[in-house]
Each structure stands twice: as structure tokens, then as C-alpha cells.
VMD Tcl script that draws the C-alpha trace (Angstrom):
set ca {
  {-25.88 0.24 81.32}
  {-28.00 1.14 84.36}
  {-25.92 0.89 87.57}
  {-26.88 -1.49 90.03}
  {-27.27 -0.83 93.86}
  {-27.72 -3.92 95.87}
  {-29.16 -3.79 100.01}
  {-28.38 -5.90 102.52}
  {-29.79 -5.30 105.70}
  {-31.68 -6.51 108.82}
  {-34.84 -4.62 108.90}
  {-37.14 -7.14 107.07}
  {-40.10 -6.34 104.92}
  {-42.69 -5.84 107.51}
  {-41.56 -2.04 108.02}
  {-41.16 0.54 105.76}
  {-37.60 0.95 106.09}
  {-36.64 -0.95 102.94}
  {-38.94 1.07 100.58}
  {-37.62 4.10 102.08}
  {-34.24 3.75 101.16}
  {-35.53 3.11 98.00}
  {-37.64 5.82 97.46}
  {-34.36 8.18 98.22}
  {-32.08 6.45 95.65}
  {-34.98 6.39 93.25}
  {-35.47 10.30 93.47}
  {-31.79 10.94 92.83}
  {-31.46 8.72 90.10}
  {-34.25 7.16 88.53}
  {-32.13 4.99 85.88}
  {-30.75 3.11 89.02}
  {-31.49 -0.91 89.46}
  {-31.95 -1.77 93.14}
  {-31.47 -5.29 93.59}
  {-32.25 -7.10 97.20}
  {-29.53 -9.35 98.17}
  {-31.07 -9.77 101.65}
  {-33.13 -8.51 104.23}
  {-33.87 -11.22 106.51}
  {-30.16 -11.18 108.55}
  {-30.75 -11.67 111.94}
  {-31.05 -8.47 113.82}
  {-27.86 -6.71 114.50}
  {-25.73 -9.82 113.62}
  {-22.68 -8.27 111.86}
  {-21.09 -11.32 110.98}
  {-23.90 -13.16 109.27}
  {-24.30 -10.04 106.87}
  {-20.61 -9.74 106.43}
  {-20.69 -13.53 105.14}
  {-23.76 -13.44 102.76}
  {-22.42 -10.00 101.21}
  {-19.41 -11.73 100.42}
  {-21.12 -14.76 98.87}
  {-23.27 -12.52 96.95}
  {-21.54 -9.25 95.74}
  {-19.15 -11.27 93.02}
  {-22.13 -12.12 90.88}
  {-22.94 -8.45 90.08}
  {-21.48 -6.37 87.26}
  {-18.28 -4.80 87.82}
  {-18.68 -1.15 90.08}
  {-21.94 -2.37 91.40}
  {-22.52 -0.28 94.55}
  {-23.54 -2.24 97.70}
  {-24.94 -1.15 100.50}
  {-24.71 -3.28 103.48}
  {-26.37 -2.16 106.86}
  {-26.59 -4.19 109.85}
  {-25.89 -1.54 112.52}
  {-26.18 -1.85 116.26}
  {-23.88 1.35 116.65}
  {-26.11 3.69 114.48}
  {-26.57 5.95 117.36}
  {-22.84 5.84 118.15}
  {-19.67 7.82 116.92}
  {-18.89 4.87 114.46}
  {-18.40 6.31 111.17}
  {-19.78 5.71 108.05}
  {-17.53 4.49 104.97}
  {-17.52 4.17 101.37}
  {-14.74 0.94 100.24}
  {-13.54 1.25 96.68}
  {-12.51 -2.55 95.40}
  {-10.78 -3.39 92.04}
  {-14.55 -4.33 91.04}
  {-17.19 -3.23 93.45}
  {-18.26 -0.28 95.52}
  {-19.60 -0.63 99.39}
  {-21.44 1.85 101.21}
  {-21.51 0.73 105.12}
  {-20.76 1.76 108.48}
  {-17.48 0.75 109.81}
  {-18.02 -1.96 112.26}
  {-16.77 -4.76 110.42}
  {-19.44 -5.81 107.90}
  {-16.74 -5.91 105.24}
  {-14.42 -7.86 106.78}
  {-15.12 -11.32 104.88}
  {-15.10 -9.18 101.32}
  {-11.54 -7.76 102.32}
  {-10.16 -10.65 104.02}
  {-10.82 -12.74 100.80}
  {-9.57 -10.06 98.46}
  {-6.65 -9.60 100.17}
  {-5.76 -11.62 103.01}
  {-4.77 -9.55 106.17}
  {-1.51 -10.48 108.04}
  {-2.19 -8.94 110.95}
  {-2.89 -10.94 114.09}
  {-6.64 -10.70 115.23}
  {-7.94 -11.04 118.80}
  {-9.92 -14.33 118.24}
  {-11.77 -13.98 121.31}
  {-12.88 -10.35 120.98}
  {-16.07 -9.09 120.47}
  {-15.51 -5.85 118.80}
  {-13.97 -5.63 115.62}
  {-10.30 -4.02 115.68}
  {-8.96 -1.16 113.44}
  {-6.68 -2.66 110.75}
  {-4.82 -0.86 107.98}
  {-5.77 -2.62 104.31}
  {-3.19 -3.23 101.78}
  {-2.69 -1.81 98.43}
  {-5.58 -2.21 95.85}
  {-8.31 -0.65 98.09}
  {-9.46 3.22 98.41}
  {-11.78 4.18 100.98}
  {-13.12 7.70 102.61}
  {-14.91 8.07 105.91}
  {-18.26 9.69 104.87}
  {-17.97 13.31 106.26}
  {-19.55 15.56 103.57}
  {-23.00 16.55 104.69}
  {-23.99 18.00 101.55}
  {-24.79 14.53 100.01}
  {-27.03 13.91 103.05}
  {-30.88 14.02 103.06}
  {-31.55 16.68 105.77}
  {-32.41 16.52 108.47}
  {-30.58 13.50 109.36}
  {-32.36 10.75 111.65}
  {-29.83 9.86 114.46}
  {-31.57 6.36 114.19}
  {-32.06 5.90 110.34}
  {-28.69 6.47 108.56}
  {-29.69 4.30 106.19}
  {-32.26 6.33 104.70}
  {-30.43 9.68 105.50}
  {-26.72 9.05 104.50}
  {-26.04 5.65 103.11}
  {-28.73 5.98 100.73}
  {-28.26 9.13 98.95}
  {-24.14 8.50 98.87}
  {-25.04 5.27 97.19}
  {-27.43 7.26 94.64}
  {-24.29 9.90 94.47}
  {-21.87 7.24 93.44}
  {-24.53 5.61 90.73}
  {-24.06 9.20 89.30}
  {-20.42 8.92 88.84}
  {-19.32 11.25 91.61}
  {-15.85 10.31 92.98}
  {-15.57 8.75 96.36}
  {-13.42 11.49 97.42}
  {-16.29 13.72 97.09}
  {-18.22 12.58 99.78}
  {-15.51 12.34 102.72}
  {-11.64 12.17 103.60}
  {-9.47 9.28 102.49}
  {-8.83 6.64 105.21}
  {-6.35 4.00 105.00}
  {-7.85 1.78 107.89}
  {-11.40 -0.04 108.80}
  {-12.50 -2.02 111.74}
  {-12.50 -5.58 110.81}
  {-13.32 -9.09 113.04}
  {-11.19 -12.31 112.16}
  {-12.73 -14.27 109.62}
  {-12.31 -18.06 111.29}
  {-10.04 -20.57 109.44}
  {-9.96 -24.25 110.09}
  {-6.35 -25.65 111.46}
  {-5.02 -28.93 111.95}
  {-5.01 -30.48 115.33}
  {-2.25 -32.66 116.85}
  {-3.61 -35.72 115.29}
  {-3.71 -34.13 111.52}
  {-7.11 -33.98 111.53}
  {-8.57 -30.46 110.16}
  {-10.80 -28.64 112.76}
  {-13.18 -26.30 111.51}
  {-16.61 -24.57 112.66}
  {-20.29 -23.91 111.53}
  {-20.19 -20.36 110.28}
  {-23.65 -20.17 108.68}
  {-26.93 -22.00 108.50}
  {-29.05 -21.44 105.77}
  {-32.81 -21.71 105.28}
  {-32.82 -25.09 104.91}
  {-31.04 -25.99 107.90}
  {-27.58 -26.91 106.34}
  {-25.09 -26.47 108.20}
  {-22.14 -24.28 106.25}
  {-18.94 -24.75 107.86}
  {-15.64 -22.76 107.00}
  {-13.67 -25.40 105.44}
  {-13.37 -24.72 101.77}
  {-12.31 -26.69 98.66}
  {-8.69 -25.46 98.92}
  {-8.45 -26.63 102.38}
  {-8.88 -30.31 101.30}
  {-5.97 -32.72 100.22}
  {-6.25 -35.77 97.91}
  {-7.86 -38.70 99.32}
  {-11.37 -39.43 101.07}
  {-12.87 -37.72 103.98}
  {-14.62 -38.45 107.29}
  {-16.48 -35.55 109.10}
  {-17.34 -35.68 112.64}
  {-20.31 -33.07 113.85}
  {-22.01 -33.52 117.22}
  {-20.86 -37.05 117.52}
  {-21.81 -38.27 113.60}
  {-19.66 -39.57 111.17}
  {-20.24 -38.57 107.64}
  {-18.38 -40.70 104.73}
  {-16.95 -38.90 101.63}
  {-18.53 -35.90 99.85}
  {-21.54 -36.06 98.16}
  {-22.05 -34.38 94.66}
  {-26.01 -34.07 94.88}
  {-28.32 -33.03 98.10}
  {-30.20 -36.33 97.05}
  {-27.37 -38.59 97.01}
  {-27.61 -39.91 100.28}
  {-30.63 -41.07 102.74}
  {-29.71 -39.36 105.84}
  {-26.74 -36.91 106.94}
  {-24.09 -35.78 103.85}
  {-21.46 -33.78 103.42}
  {-21.46 -31.88 100.19}
  {-19.09 -29.00 98.30}
  {-21.76 -25.98 97.91}
  {-21.82 -23.85 95.25}
  {-19.62 -20.84 97.09}
  {-17.18 -23.47 97.79}
  {-17.68 -24.59 101.36}
  {-18.33 -28.01 103.05}
  {-21.62 -28.06 104.25}
  {-23.72 -30.55 106.04}
  {-27.27 -31.70 104.77}
  {-30.01 -33.94 105.75}
  {-32.15 -35.24 102.84}
  {-35.56 -33.98 103.05}
  {-34.80 -32.62 106.16}
  {-32.88 -29.90 108.28}
  {-29.37 -30.91 109.64}
  {-29.53 -28.07 112.29}
  {-32.59 -29.53 113.99}
  {-31.11 -33.03 113.79}
  {-27.67 -32.20 115.07}
  {-28.22 -29.10 117.17}
  {-25.22 -27.58 116.26}
  {-24.91 -23.75 116.24}
  {-23.00 -21.04 114.50}
  {-19.11 -21.15 116.10}
  {-19.49 -25.20 117.06}
  {-16.92 -27.31 115.77}
  {-16.46 -29.89 113.43}
  {-13.57 -32.48 112.49}
  {-12.49 -33.97 109.02}
  {-10.26 -36.86 109.06}
  {-8.54 -37.64 105.95}
  {-8.34 -41.36 104.72}
}
mol new
graphics top color blue
foreach p $ca { graphics top sphere $p radius 0.5 }
foreach p [lrange $ca 0 end-1] q [lrange $ca 1 end] { graphics top cylinder $p $q radius 0.2 }
display resetview
């Protein structure tokens, strides 16, 4: 089976950046299959990219290679890394973009500062292997300081697709920078308090409340002063606002034939509340 490389970036499709990276990869390994996860991440929105990558990567064949580049620090001293999990390989800047992947595979016990805007260095648990990308013989020369996607990440991923060991690309590391992935919690009235973590293309509001967070019984969700009864099974089940358990296991607020985002005006980070009845 041909190796698979996926791309997740904020580059968009109006410029030549994505095509250039694909050209570099195919020049090294023309047998590789390249798949675009998305290039529509909001510019510099690392948390959005981290969430989308975590949703998508698990559906690819084992040992697929996932390049994730949303990189405000491209001209800084931040390092590039390769992370190897039991099922996949990731090539990315060390800026928190793999936080959802790592936390879901192996929830970290270290208390991260939820009020910090910067990712913190965290030692990851057993089951992961990682290296800092420090071996320039695999890079495209000369390296442009503003396009590491073309000159470092793309050729490194192409090398991995040829079966080169991750340890050929640099020094072993045991920690990566991560940001806290928000978890719902119970308030003093035993209501489950969550937050909006993503707004999709349809204007649906995806919360961080998952099916595993719900106890038996019916629910009422409160969002922007609106109360939504129960969990619907289909998007067309209700006539107005509904709550649905989406295909990734998150509770999602949807407006039939409309945009819940436009109606409610909620943004990423805003609070929602679930009452059990």
C-alpha cells in the first residue's frame, strides 16, 4: 500500500503554498498519496487546527504521516518535531498544535494554566516517541526562514514515507509544548458547564461536552439565554434550535435550515450549561 501524507494548514488555496509543498513531497516519493485535511484554518489559529487534526487523523490508515502547519512562530526559535504515536506519525512545529492528539491518547496529569495564552512544556507519557528536527541533510536548501513547510516539514515527511527512522531526523526529546484542552465541569448546582470549542461551516456550535460526560436521563441545554430540550438524532428533527450528538461524539447546537452561530452570537470559548432532568 502506498504511504499516506495528510496536510493541515492555514495556507488557503489562493496562493501556491500548498501546491509547492506537494511538489516537494512528490519529488522525493512519487508513490505517496497526499490528502488535504483542510487549508481553511483561520490564520494563526493553533487551537482550531489542533481540534480539526484530532478529529480527522484517526480515520486514516495506520502509520499515515500527518503534517500540521499553523505556525505564527515560524521566524522564531521554536523547533520542528516528529511525534510517533502507536498508530500515526506527526510532523509539526512544537507550538501546541498536537495538544488534542496527545491529551486524548494519554491524558496528562500535569495541571496546565488555563489562563495562559502560551503553550507549556509537558513531559509526555510512555507510548510516544519524538524527536526535534535538527538534521539539515534532509532539508531543502537553502531554507527560507518564512517557509519551513516547504523546506523542512515537507521533505522530512517525504523521508518518513520512504521508511527512514524518525531518529535519523534529529535528537530524541521527551517533552512537547501543549495547551490545556478544555474539559466540562460541574457547578455547585450539579449542572454540567461546558464551552464552545469550534464553529463549523454550517454555523453549528460544537461544545466540549462529549457523550461520555452525560449521565442517564434527559437534558436541557442553556446557551445564550435559550433552553433546548433533549438530544435530537437528526439535523432535521427539530424546527428550530436542536442539540445533537455529532459524528465525533461532541454535543453540538444546530439550527434547522440556518446558522446557530448567527442566531445565538456565541463565539469559541463561550459557556453553555447542561441540566439533567
